C-alpha positions as CSV (number, residue, x, y, z in Angstrom):
1,X,-2.6,18.3,-10.2
2,X,-1.6,15.6,-8.7
3,X,-1.3,12.5,-10.9
4,X,-2.6,9.2,-8.5
5,X,-1.3,6.0,-9.9
6,X,-3.0,2.7,-8.8
7,X,-6.3,5.0,-8.1
8,X,-8.8,2.0,-8.3
9,X,-6.5,-0.2,-5.0
10,X,-6.9,0.1,-2.1
11,X,-4.3,2.5,-0.7
12,X,-5.4,4.8,-4.2
13,X,-9.1,5.4,-4.1
14,X,-8.4,6.3,-0.1
15,X,-5.4,9.1,-1.6
16,X,-7.9,10.4,-4.6
17,X,-10.9,11.2,-1.8
18,X,-9.1,12.5,0.8
19,X,-7.1,14.9,-2.6
20,X,-10.6,15.6,-4.0
21,X,-11.7,16.3,-0.3
22,X,-8.9,18.7,-0.1
23,X,-9.7,20.9,-2.8
24,X,-7.4,19.0,-4.9
25,X,-7.0,18.8,-8.5
26,X,-6.6,15.0,-9.1
27,X,-5.8,12.5,-12.0
28,X,-6.2,9.2,-10.6
29,X,-4.3,6.3,-13.0
30,X,-4.8,2.6,-13.3
31,X,-5.4,-0.5,-16.8
32,X,-9.3,-0.6,-16.2
33,X,-10.3,2.7,-13.9
34,X,-13.9,4.9,-15.8
35,X,-15.4,7.7,-14.8
36,X,-17.6,6.1,-12.1
37,X,-14.8,4.7,-10.1
38,X,-13.5,8.3,-8.8
39,X,-15.2,11.4,-7.2
40,X,-17.1,13.7,-8.5
41,X,-14.8,16.0,-10.5
42,X,-11.6,13.6,-10.6
43,X,-10.8,12.9,-14.0
44,X,-10.0,8.9,-14.2
45,X,-7.9,8.1,-16.9
46,X,-7.2,4.3,-18.1
47,X,-3.3,3.9,-18.6
48,X,-0.5,0.6,-17.4
49,X,2.6,1.6,-15.8
50,X,4.3,-1.3,-17.7
51,X,3.7,1.3,-21.4
52,X,5.3,4.1,-19.9
53,X,5.1,6.2,-23.5
54,X,1.1,5.5,-22.5
55,X,1.2,7.7,-19.9
56,X,1.6,11.6,-21.8
57,X,-2.3,11.4,-21.8
58,X,-2.6,10.5,-17.6
59,X,0.1,12.9,-16.4
60,X,-0.3,16.5,-18.9
61,X,-1.1,18.6,-16.6
62,X,0.4,17.8,-13.5
63,X,3.0,19.0,-11.2
64,X,3.0,16.1,-8.4
65,X,2.7,11.9,-9.0
66,X,2.3,9.1,-6.6
67,X,3.8,6.8,-8.0
68,X,3.3,2.4,-7.1
69,X,5.9,-0.1,-7.9
70,X,4.2,-1.3,-10.3
71,X,6.1,-1.9,-14.4
72,X,9.6,-2.5,-14.9
73,X,11.0,0.7,-16.6
74,X,11.4,3.5,-13.6
75,X,13.1,5.4,-15.6
76,X,10.9,5.4,-18.4
77,X,8.3,6.6,-16.5
78,X,10.2,9.1,-14.2
79,X,11.2,10.6,-17.6
80,X,7.6,11.2,-19.0
81,X,6.6,12.8,-15.6
82,X,9.5,15.3,-16.2
83,X,8.5,16.0,-20.1
84,X,4.4,16.6,-18.6
85,X,6.5,19.3,-15.6
86,X,6.1,16.8,-13.0
87,X,8.7,18.4,-10.1
88,X,7.7,16.4,-7.0
89,X,7.3,12.1,-6.9
90,X,5.2,10.3,-4.3
91,X,6.9,6.6,-3.8
92,X,5.1,4.1,-2.4
93,X,7.4,1.3,-1.5
94,X,7.9,-1.6,0.8
95,X,9.6,-1.5,3.8
96,X,11.1,-5.0,3.1
97,X,14.1,-2.3,1.2
98,X,15.4,-2.3,4.2
99,X,15.2,-5.2,5.9
100,X,15.7,-7.8,3.2
101,X,16.8,-6.0,-0.1
102,X,17.8,-9.2,-1.8
103,X,13.9,-10.1,-1.8
104,X,13.0,-6.3,-2.2
105,X,15.0,-5.7,-5.8
106,X,11.8,-4.7,-7.8
107,X,10.7,-2.0,-5.3
108,X,14.5,-1.1,-4.6
109,X,15.0,-0.3,-8.2
110,X,12.1,2.1,-8.1
111,X,13.9,4.3,-5.1
112,X,17.1,3.6,-7.0
113,X,16.0,5.3,-9.9
114,X,14.0,8.1,-7.8
115,X,16.4,9.0,-6.4
116,X,18.7,9.6,-9.7
117,X,16.4,11.3,-11.8
118,X,16.4,14.7,-10.2
119,X,13.2,14.8,-9.3
120,X,11.7,15.9,-5.3
121,X,11.1,13.2,-3.6
122,X,9.5,11.0,-0.9
123,X,9.8,7.3,-0.2
124,X,6.6,5.7,1.9
125,X,8.0,2.8,2.6
126,X,4.7,0.5,3.8
127,X,4.2,-2.4,6.9
128,X,1.9,-5.0,5.8
129,X,-1.3,-3.6,5.0
130,X,-4.4,-3.9,6.9
131,X,-6.7,-5.0,4.2
132,X,-4.2,-7.6,3.2
133,X,-6.7,-9.8,5.4
134,X,-9.2,-9.7,2.5
135,X,-8.2,-12.5,1.8
136,X,-9.8,-14.2,4.5
137,X,-13.4,-12.2,3.1
138,X,-14.6,-15.1,1.3
139,X,-13.4,-17.9,3.8
140,X,-15.3,-16.1,6.8
141,X,-18.1,-14.8,4.8
142,X,-18.8,-19.1,4.0
143,X,-17.9,-20.9,6.6
144,X,-16.5,-18.3,9.0
145,X,-12.9,-19.6,9.5
146,X,-9.5,-18.4,8.9
147,X,-6.5,-20.2,7.3
148,X,-2.8,-18.3,7.8
149,X,0.2,-19.8,8.8
150,X,2.6,-18.4,11.8
151,X,-0.8,-18.3,13.6
152,X,1.2,-16.7,17.0
153,X,3.9,-13.8,15.5
154,X,2.6,-10.6,15.3
155,X,3.1,-7.2,13.2
156,X,2.4,-3.4,12.8
157,X,0.2,-3.8,10.7
158,X,-1.0,-0.6,8.9
159,X,-4.1,1.1,7.1
160,X,-4.5,1.6,4.1
161,X,-6.2,4.9,5.1
162,X,-3.4,6.3,7.2
163,X,-0.1,5.9,3.8
164,X,-3.3,7.7,2.1
165,X,-3.3,10.2,4.8
166,X,0.9,10.3,5.2
167,X,1.0,10.6,1.2
168,X,-2.0,13.4,0.7
169,X,0.0,15.2,3.5
170,X,3.6,14.9,1.7
171,X,1.9,15.6,-1.6
172,X,0.5,18.6,-1.1
173,X,3.1,20.1,1.7
174,X,6.7,21.3,1.8
175,X,9.3,19.9,3.9
176,X,9.2,16.1,2.8
177,X,11.6,16.1,0.5
178,X,14.2,13.2,-0.1
179,X,12.7,11.6,3.1
180,X,12.4,7.9,3.6
181,X,9.1,7.6,6.1
182,X,8.1,3.7,7.0
183,X,5.0,3.7,8.2
184,X,3.4,0.9,10.7
185,X,0.5,0.4,12.6
186,X,0.5,1.4,16.5
187,X,1.1,-2.1,17.4
188,X,2.0,-5.5,16.1
189,X,-0.9,-8.3,16.1
190,X,-0.9,-11.6,14.8
191,X,-2.8,-13.8,12.7
192,X,-4.8,-14.4,14.9
193,X,-5.4,-12.0,16.9
194,X,-6.4,-10.0,13.1
195,X,-9.4,-13.3,12.6
196,X,-11.2,-12.3,16.4
197,X,-10.2,-8.7,15.7
198,X,-12.8,-9.2,12.6
199,X,-15.3,-11.7,14.6
200,X,-15.9,-9.0,16.8
201,X,-16.6,-6.9,14.0
202,X,-19.3,-9.3,12.9
203,X,-20.6,-9.6,16.6
204,X,-19.7,-13.3,15.3
205,X,-17.2,-16.8,16.2
206,X,-14.9,-16.6,13.5
207,X,-12.7,-20.2,13.8
208,X,-9.1,-19.6,13.2
209,X,-7.1,-22.6,12.0
210,X,-2.8,-22.4,11.4
211,X,-1.6,-23.6,8.5
212,X,1.9,-25.1,7.9
213,X,4.5,-22.6,5.8
214,X,4.2,-25.0,2.8
215,X,0.4,-24.9,2.4
216,X,0.7,-21.3,3.0
217,X,3.2,-21.2,0.4
218,X,1.2,-23.0,-1.5
219,X,-1.8,-20.5,-0.7
220,X,0.5,-17.2,-2.1
221,X,2.4,-18.9,-5.0
222,X,-0.8,-18.2,-6.6
223,X,-0.3,-14.2,-6.7
224,X,2.8,-13.7,-5.6
225,X,5.1,-11.7,-8.4
226,X,7.7,-13.9,-8.1
227,X,10.2,-16.1,-6.1
228,X,11.8,-13.4,-4.0
229,X,8.8,-11.8,-3.2
230,X,7.3,-15.2,-1.7
231,X,10.0,-16.4,0.4
232,X,10.8,-12.5,1.5
233,X,6.7,-12.4,2.4
234,X,6.9,-16.2,4.9
235,X,10.3,-15.1,6.3
236,X,8.9,-12.0,7.4
237,X,5.2,-13.6,9.2
238,X,7.4,-16.4,9.8
239,X,10.3,-15.5,11.2
240,X,10.6,-11.0,11.4
241,X,13.6,-9.1,12.4
242,X,13.3,-7.0,15.3
243,X,13.0,-3.4,12.8
244,X,10.2,-5.7,11.1
245,X,7.8,-6.2,14.5
246,X,9.3,-2.6,15.9
247,X,6.0,-0.1,15.3
248,X,7.3,3.6,13.0
249,X,6.1,6.8,14.9
250,X,6.0,8.1,11.3
251,X,2.7,8.0,10.7
252,X,1.2,9.6,14.2
253,X,4.2,12.5,13.4
254,X,2.9,13.5,10.4
255,X,-0.7,13.2,10.9
256,X,-0.8,14.4,14.4
257,X,-2.6,11.7,15.2
258,X,-2.5,8.2,16.2
259,X,-2.7,5.7,13.1
260,X,-5.1,3.8,12.9
261,X,-5.8,-0.2,14.9
262,X,-5.8,-3.0,12.9
263,X,-9.3,-3.2,15.0
264,X,-10.3,-0.4,13.6
265,X,-9.8,-1.0,9.9
266,X,-12.1,-4.2,10.7
267,X,-14.6,-2.7,12.0
268,X,-14.9,0.1,9.1
269,X,-14.9,-2.8,7.1
270,X,-17.1,-5.5,8.8
271,X,-19.5,-5.9,5.7
272,X,-17.2,-7.1,2.9
273,X,-16.9,-10.0,5.5
274,X,-20.7,-10.5,6.4
């Protein structure tokens, strides 16, 4: 049994579907999940990573765990997993742990707890997700307009389906223990280029408006979990390091195919912007 936390999220939902398609026994976990949220044959369990003691039923019969960075007690989560019989954990972390550890101390704490847990583990440090562009969905639907800072600063955003495919491979295969992978898309694309890709997917023009850093900070502060993460994210978007702009080959190496470009993600998700 493989347990997938965040089973209704952009990565988790795709991972559950891919594992089920491979014939794996899967339990999908999220705070408000129901059986209607998962494919036939997948067990859905409502649980909160912020309350590790409540994970016992979700972890029953599990041998592997896909873990998000959520809650404040990674040791408690991992203890529950070990008691349940989990022997392998795949953690979805952030590239920022390696490039900006101060800003991503929360994720770094999960990585450290996992390394000291005694369980076999693999860390997936994801770059920015292509699905972050869903934040543009409402203004594109209503006004065919995108507003974003740092219009021409390019980063290699990764398709969540590729992150899910890598996670599925690592969960199902041997040979990945103790390894940290960095997951990016195949090319760096700027906000202006991402807006243009969505416009092409819609076959309609989309106007791009460049925000100031202050405007972007005010908007992002409404959903960012902390000031450190907010400032770290703004710095990555506006003044990325060479490492943050670099394309990693880990997706292609693990999957045996190129990573999906942002344009492919936009084409697949065009209905969300119509």
